C-alpha positions in Angstrom: 53.7 -130.5 52.1 55.2 -129.0 49.0 58.9 -128.1 49.1 61.1 -126.2 46.7 64.8 -127.3 46.6 67.2 -124.7 45.2 70.7 -125.8 44.4 73.6 -123.8 45.7 77.3 -124.1 45.0 79.0 -127.4 46.0 77.0 -128.9 48.9 74.7 -126.0 49.6 70.9 -126.6 49.3 68.0 -124.2 50.1 64.7 -125.8 51.1 61.6 -123.7 51.2 58.0 -124.3 52.1 55.1 -121.8 52.0 56.5 -120.0 55.1 59.9 -121.4 56.1 63.4 -121.4 54.5 66.2 -123.7 55.6 69.7 -123.7 54.1 71.9 -126.8 54.4 75.7 -126.6 54.3 76.4 -123.0 53.2 80.1 -123.5 52.5 83.1 -121.5 51.4 82.9 -122.5 47.7 80.0 -120.1 47.5 77.9 -118.8 50.5 74.2 -118.8 49.5 72.4 -115.4 49.4 69.3 -117.2 50.7 70.9 -117.4 54.2 70.1 -113.7 54.6 66.4 -114.4 54.8 66.5 -118.0 56.1 64.9 -119.2 59.3 67.7 -121.7 60.0 71.0 -123.1 58.7 71.6 -126.8 59.1 75.3 -127.8 59.2 76.2 -131.4 58.6 79.8 -131.0 59.8 82.4 -128.3 60.2 84.5 -128.7 57.1 85.0 -125.4 55.2 83.3 -126.7 52.1 80.1 -127.3 54.1 80.1 -124.2 56.4 81.8 -120.8 55.9 82.0 -119.9 59.6 82.9 -116.2 59.2 80.2 -115.7 56.6 77.7 -117.4 58.8 78.7 -115.2 61.7 78.1 -112.2 59.5 74.7 -113.5 58.5 73.7 -113.9 62.1 74.7 -110.2 62.6 72.3 -109.3 59.8 69.4 -111.7 60.4 68.4 -111.6 64.1 65.9 -114.5 63.6 68.4 -116.9 62.1 69.1 -120.1 64.0 72.0 -122.6 63.4 71.8 -126.4 64.0 75.1 -128.2 64.1 76.6 -131.4 65.5 79.7 -129.6 66.7 80.3 -126.2 68.3 81.1 -123.4 65.8 83.1 -120.3 66.5 80.3 -117.8 65.7 81.7 -114.9 67.7 79.0 -113.3 69.8 76.3 -115.6 68.5 77.2 -118.8 70.3 73.8 -118.9 72.0 72.0 -119.0 68.6 73.4 -122.4 67.7 71.8 -125.7 68.8 73.9 -128.8 69.0 72.2 -131.9 67.5 73.0 -135.6 67.3 71.6 -138.7 65.7 67.9 -139.3 66.5 67.1 -135.7 67.4 63.8 -134.3 66.0 62.8 -130.6 65.9 60.6 -128.2 64.0 61.6 -125.1 62.1 58.5 -123.2 61.2 56.2 -125.7 59.4 59.1 -128.1 58.5 60.0 -131.1 60.6 63.7 -132.1 60.8 65.1 -135.5 61.9 68.9 -135.9 62.5 70.4 -138.9 60.7 73.8 -140.6 61.3 76.8 -139.6 63.4 80.0 -139.8 61.4 81.5 -139.1 58.0 82.4 -141.8 55.5 86.1 -142.6 55.6 88.3 -140.5 53.3 91.7 -141.4 54.6 93.2 -144.2 56.8 94.9 -141.3 58.7 91.7 -139.6 59.7 90.2 -139.9 63.1 86.4 -140.2 63.3 84.8 -137.0 61.9 81.4 -136.0 63.3 78.8 -135.7 60.5 75.0 -135.8 60.6 72.4 -135.7 57.9 69.0 -133.9 58.0 65.7 -135.5 56.8 63.5 -132.5 56.1 59.7 -132.8 56.1 60.1 -136.6 55.6 60.8 -135.9 51.9 64.5 -135.0 51.4 67.7 -136.2 53.1 70.9 -134.2 52.9 73.5 -136.6 54.5 76.5 -134.4 54.3 79.7 -136.5 53.8 78.0 -139.9 54.5 75.9 -142.7 53.0 73.3 -143.5 55.6 71.4 -146.7 54.6 67.8 -145.5 54.9 65.3 -147.0 52.5 62.0 -145.5 51.3 63.3 -142.0 50.7 61.5 -139.7 48.3 64.6 -137.6 47.5 68.3 -138.2 48.5 71.2 -135.9 48.1 74.5 -137.6 47.1 78.1 -136.5 46.4 79.3 -136.4 42.8 83.0 -136.0 43.8 84.5 -136.8 47.1 87.6 -138.4 48.6 85.4 -140.7 50.7 83.5 -142.2 47.7 84.2 -143.9 44.4 81.7 -144.9 41.7 81.3 -148.6 42.8 80.5 -147.4 46.3 77.9 -145.0 45.0 76.4 -147.7 42.8 76.2 -150.2 45.6 74.7 -147.6 48.0 72.0 -146.3 45.7 71.0 -149.8 44.6 70.7 -150.8 48.3 68.6 -147.8 49.4 66.7 -147.1 46.1 65.5 -143.5 46.7 62.7 -142.5 44.2 64.8 -139.4 43.3 68.4 -138.6 43.7 70.2 -135.2 43.3 73.9 -134.9 42.9 75.8 -132.1 44.7 79.3 -131.9 46.3 81.0 -131.1 42.9 82.9 -127.9 43.7 86.2 -129.5 42.8 85.1 -130.5 39.3 85.2 -128.6 36.1 82.2 -128.5 33.7 83.2 -131.7 31.9 83.6 -133.5 35.2 80.2 -132.3 36.5 78.5 -133.4 33.3 80.2 -136.8 33.5 79.1 -137.1 37.2 75.5 -136.2 36.4 75.4 -138.8 33.6 76.9 -141.4 35.8 74.2 -140.6 38.5 71.4 -140.9 35.9 72.7 -144.3 34.8 72.8 -145.6 38.3 69.3 -144.3 39.1 67.9 -145.9 35.9 69.4 -149.2 36.9 67.0 -149.5 39.9 64.0 -147.6 38.5 64.8 -144.2 40.1 65.1 -140.7 38.8 68.2 -138.5 38.8 67.5 -134.8 38.9 70.3 -132.6 37.5 70.4 -129.1 38.9 72.8 -126.3 38.2 73.4 -123.7 40.9 70.3 -121.5 41.2 68.0 -124.0 39.6 65.1 -125.5 41.6 62.8 -128.5 41.8 59.5 -128.9 43.6 58.7 -131.9 45.7 56.8 -134.1 45.7 56.9 -134.6 42.0 
C-alpha cells in the first residue's frame, strides 16, 4: 500500500491512501482543514495540543461520515455516539487502512503528574504516531517523534531511536518552538538518524512524503 503523509501544525498528521483519509491529533495549535473530508480522526490523548475538542465537534457537524477513535471519552456535544474508545492491542480498519493501537500511557513530564492515558496508532503497518510516548517497537518503516516536549530530552531521544532503529523518522510536536528552534531540532534528529543508518525526513506544515520510499 502507498500512503501519503501530510504534516500539519504541531502534532497533527494527515495520512491518505487511494481512498481513505485519517487525521491524527488535530490540536489547538492549528486544526487541519483535512478533517473536513476525512474518514476518521485518531486521537492519541486528550491534551489540547493533540485534540481541539470544540473544533472536532464542529467537524462532526459538517462531516456526517467522520468517526473518532480515542482512548478517553471526549465531550463532543451531540456526537458522543460517533467516537470509539480504544486501548492497547485493539485493531480495526478504516476504509482500506489497518490501524493497530500501541501503548497505554504518556511518558512522564512531571513528578507531580498522575498517569496520563496515551495511545499510539500504527497505520497500515507503515507509520507509527505514538502521541506523547516512546514505545519500544522495532522494525518500523516510519516513526513520528517529538522535537520539543517536557517529557523528553535529547539524550532520551538518542537512546530511544538507537534502540528501535526505524528506517525513517519524522519530527513533529514543535509548536512551542520558533523557526530557529525547529531548524535546530530537525538537524539534531538528522544527526541521530545518521548515527544508526536511518533517514530523518524534515517536513514543514503542508508538506508531504509518500511511503514506502
